[in-house]
matplotlib code that plots the C-alpha trace (Angstrom):
import matplotlib.pyplot as plt

x = [19.0, 20.5, 24.0, 22.5, 20.5, 23.6, 25.5, 22.7, 22.7, 26.5, 26.2, 23.5, 25.6, 28.7, 26.8, 25.3, 28.8, 30.1, 27.3, 28.0, 31.7, 30.9, 29.1, 31.6, 35.0, 35.8, 32.9, 34.4, 37.7, 39.0, 37.8, 39.9, 40.7, 42.2, 44.9, 45.5, 46.7, 46.1, 47.1, 43.6, 43.3, 46.7, 45.9, 42.5, 44.1, 46.9, 44.3, 42.1, 44.9, 46.1, 42.6, 42.1, 39.3, 41.2, 44.4, 47.7, 47.3, 43.8, 45.0, 48.0, 45.9, 43.0, 45.1, 48.1, 50.5, 53.8, 54.4, 57.3, 55.2, 52.6, 55.3, 56.7, 53.4, 53.0, 56.5, 56.0, 52.8, 54.4, 57.5, 56.0, 52.2, 49.9, 51.3, 54.4, 52.4, 52.2, 54.2, 55.9, 57.1, 58.4, 61.8, 62.3, 61.5, 63.7, 66.6, 66.1, 66.0, 69.2, 71.0, 69.8, 71.0, 74.4, 74.9, 74.7]
y = [-32.4, -32.1, -31.1, -28.4, -27.1, -27.0, -25.1, -22.5, -22.1, -21.6, -18.9, -17.1, -17.4, -16.0, -13.1, -12.3, -12.3, -10.1, -7.6, -7.6, -7.0, -4.1, -2.4, -3.3, -4.2, -5.8, -8.3, -11.8, -10.7, -11.5, -9.2, -6.2, -7.5, -10.7, -11.9, -15.5, -15.4, -18.8, -19.5, -18.9, -15.5, -14.3, -15.6, -13.8, -10.5, -10.9, -11.9, -8.9, -6.5, -8.1, -8.1, -4.4, -5.1, -3.1, -1.1, -2.1, 0.9, -0.2, -3.7, -2.6, -0.1, -2.5, -5.4, -3.5, -5.0, -3.5, -3.2, -5.6, -8.3, -8.0, -8.1, -11.2, -13.0, -12.0, -13.2, -16.5, -17.2, -16.3, -18.4, -21.4, -21.2, -20.6, -23.5, -21.4, -19.1, -21.8, -20.5, -23.9, -23.8, -20.2, -21.0, -23.7, -21.4, -18.6, -21.0, -22.2, -18.6, -17.7, -20.7, -19.8, -16.2, -17.3, -19.7, -16.9]
z = [-91.4, -88.0, -89.3, -91.5, -88.6, -86.4, -89.2, -89.4, -85.6, -85.6, -88.3, -86.3, -83.1, -84.9, -86.4, -83.0, -81.4, -84.2, -83.6, -79.8, -80.6, -82.9, -80.0, -77.3, -78.5, -75.1, -75.4, -75.6, -74.2, -70.7, -67.9, -67.1, -63.6, -64.9, -62.6, -63.8, -67.4, -69.0, -72.6, -74.1, -72.5, -73.7, -77.2, -77.2, -76.3, -78.9, -81.6, -80.7, -81.2, -84.4, -85.8, -84.9, -82.5, -79.8, -80.0, -78.4, -76.0, -75.0, -74.3, -72.3, -70.3, -69.7, -68.6, -67.0, -69.5, -70.6, -74.4, -73.8, -72.3, -75.0, -77.7, -76.0, -76.2, -79.9, -80.7, -78.9, -80.8, -84.2, -83.5, -81.7, -81.7, -78.7, -76.7, -76.2, -74.0, -71.3, -68.3, -68.0, -71.6, -71.8, -70.3, -72.9, -75.8, -74.3, -74.1, -77.7, -78.9, -77.0, -78.5, -82.0, -81.6, -80.3, -83.2, -85.8]

ax = plt.figure().add_subplot(projection="3d")
ax.plot(x, y, z, "-o")
ax.set_aspect("equal")
plt.show()
């Protein structure tokens, strides 16, 4: 019975979050004054734009991002998954991409 109760509570929580997001598209997203961009925050913003929760323009304005930076995040996620957004890994993925392009 406990597992079923947990599932019901999770469904209720998810629908509450969905209602909050419908009223405020920025609910559940990082604060506008975010200075430290960890992987999870970058992924949240990319996911929100891809899901149509906010527009690319809204994301770039709110977080002072360039279109190029946002596109880079999106490309890294598509090519290598969210782990590629780690600042310590970006150089490795950039090198691999350059090697791939030069081999063509």
